[in-house]
C-alpha positions in Angstrom: 0.0 0.0 0.0 1.4 3.4 -1.0 1.7 6.4 1.3 -1.1 8.2 -0.5 -3.4 5.3 0.1 -2.5 5.2 3.8 -3.4 8.9 4.1 -7.0 8.3 2.9 -9.6 8.8 5.6 -11.3 5.9 7.3 -14.9 5.8 8.3 -15.4 6.4 12.0 -18.2 4.6 13.8 -19.9 5.4 17.1 -20.3 2.7 19.7 -23.8 3.9 20.7 -25.5 1.3 18.5 -24.2 -2.3 18.8 -23.7 -4.1 15.4 -25.7 -7.1 14.5 -23.1 -9.0 12.5 -20.0 -8.9 14.6 -17.9 -10.9 12.2 -18.6 -8.9 9.0 -16.3 -7.7 6.3 -16.8 -5.6 3.1 -15.2 -6.0 -0.3 -15.1 -3.5 -3.1 -14.7 -5.6 -6.2 -12.9 -4.4 -9.3 -11.4 -5.7 -12.5 -7.7 -5.4 -11.3 -7.9 -5.1 -7.6 -10.2 -5.8 -4.6 -10.3 -3.7 -1.5 -11.2 -5.5 1.8 -12.3 -4.0 5.1 -12.7 -5.7 8.5 -13.4 -4.2 11.9 -10.4 -2.2 13.3 -10.3 -4.5 16.4 -9.5 -7.5 14.2 -6.2 -6.3 12.6 -3.8 -3.5 12.9 -4.3 -2.9 9.2 -8.1 -3.3 8.8 -8.2 -2.2 5.1 -6.2 -4.1 2.6 -5.8 -4.3 -1.2 -5.6 -7.5 -3.1 -5.1 -8.1 -6.8 -7.6 -10.1 -8.9 -5.4 -13.1 -9.5 -6.5 -16.4 -8.0 -3.5 -16.6 -5.7 -4.3 -13.2 -4.3 -8.0 -14.1 -3.8 -7.0 -17.2 -1.8 -4.7 -15.0 0.3 -7.7 -12.7 0.8 -9.7 -15.6 2.1 -6.9 -16.7 4.4 -6.7 -13.2 5.9 -10.4 -13.1 6.5 -10.2 -16.5 8.3 -7.4 -15.1 10.5 -9.6 -12.2 11.4 -12.4 -14.4 12.4 -14.8 -13.2 9.6 -17.9 -15.2 9.0 -19.9 -13.1 6.6 -18.9 -10.8 3.7 -20.8 -8.2 1.8 -19.8 -7.3 -1.8 -21.3 -5.5 -4.8 -22.4 -7.3 -7.9 -20.0 -5.4 -10.2 -20.2 -6.7 -13.8 -18.9 -10.3 -13.8 -15.9 -9.5 -11.7 -17.6 -10.6 -8.5 -18.1 -14.2 -9.6 -14.5 -15.5 -8.9 -14.5 -13.8 -5.6 -17.9 -15.1 -4.7 -17.1 -18.6 -5.6 -13.8 -18.8 -3.7 -15.2 -17.2 -0.6 -18.3 -19.5 -0.7 -16.1 -22.6 -1.1 -14.1 -21.5 1.9 -17.2 -21.4 4.1 -18.0 -17.7 4.2 -21.6 -16.4 4.0 -21.4 -14.1 1.1 -24.0 -11.4 0.7 -24.2 -10.0 -2.9 -25.9 -6.6 -2.9 -27.2 -4.2 -5.5 -24.9 -1.3 -6.0 -27.9 1.1 -6.1 -28.7 0.2 -2.5 -25.3 1.1 -1.1 -24.6 4.5 -2.6 -22.1 6.4 -0.5 -22.2 10.1 0.4 -21.5 12.2 -2.7 -17.9 13.5 -3.0 -16.4 10.6 -0.9 -16.2 7.9 -3.6 -13.0 5.9 -3.3 -12.4 2.1 -3.3 -11.0 2.3 0.3 -14.1 4.1 1.6 -16.5 1.9 -0.4 -15.3 -1.4 1.2 -15.6 0.2 4.6 -19.1 1.5 3.9 -20.1 -2.0 2.8 -18.7 -3.5 6.0 -20.4 -0.9 8.1 -23.8 -1.3 6.6 -23.5 -5.1 6.7 -22.4 -5.2 10.3 -25.7 -3.3 11.3 -27.8 -5.6 9.1 -28.8 -2.9 6.6 -28.0 -4.8 3.5 -30.3 -7.3 1.7 -28.6 -9.9 -0.4 -29.5 -10.5 -4.0 -31.2 -13.7 -4.9 -28.9 -16.5 -5.9 -30.4 -19.9 -7.1 -29.0 -23.2 -6.0 -25.6 -24.2 -7.3 -27.0 -26.8 -9.8 -29.6 -24.3 -11.1 -26.9 -21.7 -11.4 -25.1 -23.9 -13.8 -28.2 -24.3 -15.9 -28.7 -20.6 -15.8 -25.2 -20.0 -17.2 -25.8 -22.4 -20.1 -29.1 -20.8 -21.1 -27.7 -17.3 -20.8 -24.9 -18.3 -23.0 -27.4 -19.8 -25.5 -29.3 -16.6 -25.6 -26.1 -14.7 -26.3 -25.4 -17.0 -29.3 -28.9 -16.3 -30.6 -28.4 -12.6 -30.3 -25.0 -12.8 -32.1 -26.6 -14.9 -34.9 -29.4 -12.3 -35.3 -26.8 -9.6 -36.1 -25.7 -11.5 -39.1 -29.2 -11.8 -40.3 -29.2 -8.0 -40.4 -25.9 -8.1 -42.3 -27.6 -10.5 -44.9 -30.5 -8.1 -45.3 -28.1 -5.1 -45.7 -26.1 -6.9 -48.5 -29.4 -7.8 -50.3 -30.6 -4.3 -50.1 -27.3 -2.9 -51.5 -27.8 -5.2 -54.5 -31.4 -4.0 -54.7 -32.7 -7.5 -54.2 -36.0 -6.9 -52.5 -36.3 -10.4 -51.0 -37.5 -9.1 -47.7 -40.5 -7.5 -49.4 -41.9 -10.8 -50.8 -41.1 -13.3 -48.1 -41.6 -12.9 -44.4 -38.3 -14.4 -43.2 -35.1 -14.6 -45.3 -33.7 -17.3 -43.0 -36.7 -19.6 -43.7 -36.8 -22.4 -46.3 -37.4 -20.2 -49.3 -35.1 -17.4 -48.3 -32.0 -19.6 -47.6 -32.6 -21.6 -50.8 -32.5 -18.5 -52.9 -29.6 -16.9 -51.0 -27.4 -20.1 -51.2 -28.2 -20.3 -55.0 -27.1 -16.7 -55.4 -23.8 -17.5 -53.7 -23.3 -20.5 -56.0 -23.6 -18.2 -59.0 -27.2 -18.3 -60.0 -28.4 -15.0 -61.4 -31.6 -15.8 -63.3 -34.5 -14.3 -61.3 -37.0 -16.8 -62.6 -34.9 -19.8 -61.7 -34.4 -18.4 -58.3 -38.1 -17.8 -57.9 -38.8 -21.4 -58.7 -37.1 -22.3 -55.5 -40.0 -20.9 -53.4 -41.7 -23.2 -50.9 -45.3 -24.1 -51.7 -46.4 -22.3 -48.5 -45.0 -18.9 -49.7 -47.9 -16.5 -50.3 -46.3 -14.5 -53.2 -46.2 -16.2 -56.6 -43.1 -16.9 -58.6 -43.6 -13.9 -60.9 -43.6 -11.5 -57.9 -40.5 -13.1 -56.4 -38.7 -13.0 -59.7 -39.4 -9.3 -60.0 -37.9 -8.7 -56.5 -34.8 -10.6 -57.5 -33.8 -8.3 -60.3 -30.8 -6.3 -59.1 -27.1 -5.5 -59.5 -25.0 -8.4 -58.3 -21.9 -6.4 -57.5 -19.0 -8.6 -56.3 -18.3 -6.7 -53.1 -21.9 -7.1 -51.9 -22.0 -10.7 -52.9 -18.8 -11.2 -50.8 -20.4 -9.5 -47.8 -23.5 -11.7 -48.2 -21.3 -14.8 -48.4 -19.5 -14.0 -45.1 -22.8 -13.1 -43.4 -24.3 -16.5 -44.3 -21.2 -18.3 -43.2 -21.3 -16.6 -39.8 -25.0 -17.2 -39.5 -24.5 -20.9 -40.2 -21.6 -21.0 -37.7 -23.8 -19.6 -34.9 -26.6 -22.0 -35.7 -24.1 -24.9 -35.3 -22.9 -23.3 -32.0 -26.5 -23.2 -30.8 -27.0 -26.8 -31.7 -23.9 -27.8 -29.7 -25.1 -25.7 -26.8 -28.4 -27.5 -26.9 -26.6 -30.9 -26.7 -24.7 -29.7 -23.6 -27.8 -28.4 -21.9 -29.7 -31.6 -22.6 -26.9 -33.7 -21.2 -26.7 -31.5 -18.1 -30.5 -31.6 -17.5 -30.4 -35.4 -17.5 -27.9 -35.2 -14.7 -30.2 -33.1 -12.4 -32.2 -34.8 -9.7 -35.8 -35.6 -10.5 -38.5 -34.0 -8.3 -41.3 -36.2 -9.6 -41.5 -39.7 -11.2 -42.5 -38.8 -14.8 -43.5 -42.4 -15.4 -45.7 -42.7 -12.3 -47.1 -39.2 -12.9 -47.0 -38.6 -16.6 -47.5 -35.1 -18.0 -50.8 -34.0 -19.4 -51.1 -33.5 -23.1 -49.6 -30.4 -24.5 -51.9 -27.4 -24.3 -51.1 -26.4 -27.8 -49.5 -28.2 -30.7 -45.8 -27.5 -30.9 -45.0 -25.2 -33.9 -41.8 -25.0 -35.8 -40.7 -21.9 -34.0 -37.3 -20.4 -34.4 -34.7 -20.8 -31.7 -36.6 -23.6 -29.9 -34.2 -26.0 -28.2 -33.4 -29.1 -30.1 -34.5 -31.4 -27.3 -37.6 -32.2 -25.3 -37.1 -29.4 -22.7 -40.8 -29.6 -21.7 -40.3 -33.1 -20.2 -37.0 -32.1 -18.6 -38.6 -29.0 -17.0 -41.4 -31.1 -15.7 -39.1 -33.7 -14.2 -36.8 -31.3 -12.3 -39.7 -29.0 -11.1 -42.5 -31.4 -10.5 -45.0 -29.2 -12.3 -45.8 -28.4 -15.9 -45.6 -24.7 -16.4 -46.6 -25.0 -20.0 -50.2 -25.7 -19.0 -50.4 -22.0 -18.2 -51.5 -20.3 -21.4 -48.8 -18.3 -23.2 -45.9 -20.1 -21.5 -44.2 -22.4 -23.9 -41.5 -25.0 -23.2 -38.6 -22.7 -23.9 -40.0 -20.0 -21.6 -40.7 -22.5 -18.9 -37.1 -23.8 -18.9 -35.7 -20.2 -18.9 -37.9 -19.3 -15.9 -36.8 -22.4 -13.9 -33.1 -21.6 -14.7 -33.5 -18.1 -13.3 -35.5 -18.8 -10.1 -35.0 -22.5 -9.5 -37.6 -24.8 -8.1 -37.6 -23.7 -4.4 -39.9 -20.7 -3.7 -38.6 -20.5 -0.1 -36.6 -17.4 -0.9 -39.9 -15.4 -1.1 -42.3 -15.3 1.8 -45.4 -14.9 -0.3 -46.4 -14.4 -3.9 -46.5 -10.6 -3.5 -42.8 -10.7 -2.5 -42.1 -12.7 -5.7 -43.9 -10.2 -7.8 -42.0 -7.3 -6.2 -38.7 -9.1 -6.9 -39.7 -9.3 -10.5 -40.6 -5.6 -10.5 -44.1 -6.4 -11.8 -46.0 -4.5 -9.1 -46.4 -0.7 -8.6 -43.6 1.1 -6.9 -45.7 3.6 -4.9 -43.8 6.8 -3.9 -45.8 8.6 -1.3 -45.3 12.2 0.0 -47.7 14.2 2.1 -50.0 11.1 2.3 -50.5 11.1 -1.5 -49.1 8.8 -4.2 -47.3 10.9 -6.7 -45.7 8.1 -8.7 -46.5 4.4 -8.9 -44.7 3.1 -12.0 -42.8 -0.1 -11.7 -39.1 0.0 -11.0 -36.5 -0.3 -13.8 -35.0 -3.7 -13.9 -32.9 -6.1 -16.0 -34.7 -9.1 -14.5 -34.8 -11.8 -17.2 -37.9 -13.5 -15.8 -39.8 -10.3 -16.0 -38.8 -9.9 -19.7 -39.9 -13.5 -20.5 -43.2 -13.0 -18.7 -43.9 -9.7 -20.5 -43.3 -11.4 -23.9 -45.5 -14.3 -22.9 -48.2 -11.9 -21.8 -48.3 -10.2 -25.3 -49.4 -13.5 -26.8 -52.5 -13.5 -24.6 -54.1 -10.7 -26.6 -55.4 -13.2 -29.1 -56.0 -16.1 -26.7 -59.5 -17.5 -26.0 -58.5 -18.6 -22.5 -59.3 -17.0 -19.2 -55.9 -15.4 -19.1 -56.5 -14.0 -22.6 -59.8 -12.4 -21.4 -58.0 -10.9 -18.4 -55.2 -9.5 -20.5 -57.6 -7.8 -22.9 -59.7 -6.4 -20.0 -56.5 -4.9 -18.4 -55.3 -3.5 -21.7 -58.6 -1.8 -22.3 -58.7 -0.4 -18.8 -55.1 0.6 -18.2 -53.7 0.9 -21.8 -51.6 -1.7 -23.7 -48.3 -1.1 -21.8 -49.7 -1.3 -18.3 -52.1 -4.0 -19.3 -49.2 -6.3 -20.5 -47.4 -5.7 -17.2 -50.6 -6.6 -15.3 -51.0 -9.8 -17.3 -47.3 -10.6 -16.6 -48.0 -10.1 -12.9 -50.8 -12.6 -13.1 -48.5 -15.1 -14.8 -45.9 -14.6 -12.0 -48.5 -15.3 -9.3 -49.6 -18.5 -11.1 -46.0 -19.7 -11.4 -45.3 -19.1 -7.8 -48.4 -21.0 -6.7 -47.6 -24.0 -9.0 -44.0 -24.2 -7.8 -44.9 -23.6 -4.1 -47.8 -25.9 -3.7 -47.2 -28.3 -6.6 -50.8 -28.1 -8.0 -51.8 -28.3 -11.6 -53.2 -25.3 -13.5 -56.6 -25.6 -14.9 -57.9 -23.0 -17.4 -61.6 -22.3 -16.9 -62.0 -20.7 -20.3 -62.9 -17.3 -21.6 -66.7 -17.7 -21.2 -66.4 -18.8 -17.6 -64.1 -15.9 -16.8 -66.5 -13.4 -18.4 -69.3 -14.9 -16.3 -67.3 -14.6 -13.1 -66.4 -11.1 -13.9 -70.0 -10.2 -14.5 -71.0 -11.7 -11.2 -68.3 -9.8 -9.3 -69.4 -6.6 -11.0 -73.0 -7.1 -10.1 -72.1 -7.9 -6.5 -70.1 -4.7 -6.3 -72.9 -2.6 -7.7 -75.4 -4.2 -5.3 -73.1 -3.3 -2.4 -72.7 0.3 -3.6 -76.5 0.6 -4.1 -77.1 -0.6 -0.5 -74.6 1.9 0.9 -76.7 4.7 -0.7 -80.0 3.3 0.4 -81.0 1.8 -2.9 -81.7 -1.7 -4.1 -80.4 -3.2 -7.3 -83.3 -4.7 -9.2 -82.7 -6.7 -12.4 -84.8 -5.7 -15.4 -87.5 -8.0 -16.8 -86.2 -10.3 -19.5 -87.4 -9.5 -23.0 -89.7 -12.1 -24.4 
């Protein structure tokens, strides 16, 4: 430690309020170095700096053991916290991973040395709430699926590069087919790369399901096949194919790992119900039976909930696990997902109630699932349409995602099956609730709600 570092001020603490966590430490995690703080009565040098190498992280853990530390608080800084977290957890420490927004220091006093002391101070008084971390085996599955999603996003960039190259050659293929990476699109593009330039021969490669006829497609394929744009198209196709192969390899790895996970239910003794909807040939669907695997490791079939497909079910399980014990009630689960109003009250009045900003992946998945409910004839579809008409499309989708979150919590918590009562039954229930509310309001004002005579 340099002299300039030793001259930095240290946080002074009063002894009026006794700490809750006596054996607490704080770590400010960085890419190149980690600053660690323990109580001043544990070591003559209570704040130390360690580099990010594995040897230094093991030395950090040894020093914390010498100081009698049992619990450590650290910020979730990028991905730099992961090696530190794993080493400390393996050494027996209780590591509390906290959101950086919740531990903001006083403005104008932002240094690494003060940050680690501030973390240790807040943690010692029990003022930090740890971020949710799934079980170790679910954490591995989460890493696999997040990596798979990254591969899908990288592959999507090269689809845009293909579209750009086609546009530069004035080949309006995107105007006559809905997806250039479908059967028709890839046949035509690969034929172009092999040297075919006749638009009518290219148009004959259309799939029979394509809406536009051969004449329209041939008209769209009249352009200037400049060599530099054909070369760009060639490399974009090669990169797209490469990522598709990487996704397929990732699917094999995920399927192999899922088979190694412990079963929560005997799928043979308690077989799954028939699929709610017929599986369509959707893009980016895993190349294995993920519905069966998700049912086996969770004990419930989340795909019975309308709008949740097998891919979404597996993603949800990889993010939250199968144990709902981390949340006391379903409302706490919805709050963690940031799917409930964040009421800000001043002077006894709510001046803002919009949901908190969040990068929660489960929230994103549920919001995408909720959008598919707009055309559904189920009870959830009727609920989503009613919320959208009452609150607007954006808030209505969030309300429907909130409903899906509550159903997922109940299924995983109590292990019961979901049964859809249907759109008609839901509308009837809503009508009865509305009439009951009107009757109660009429009674409060001294009136009686009388039904009108039925028309003959």
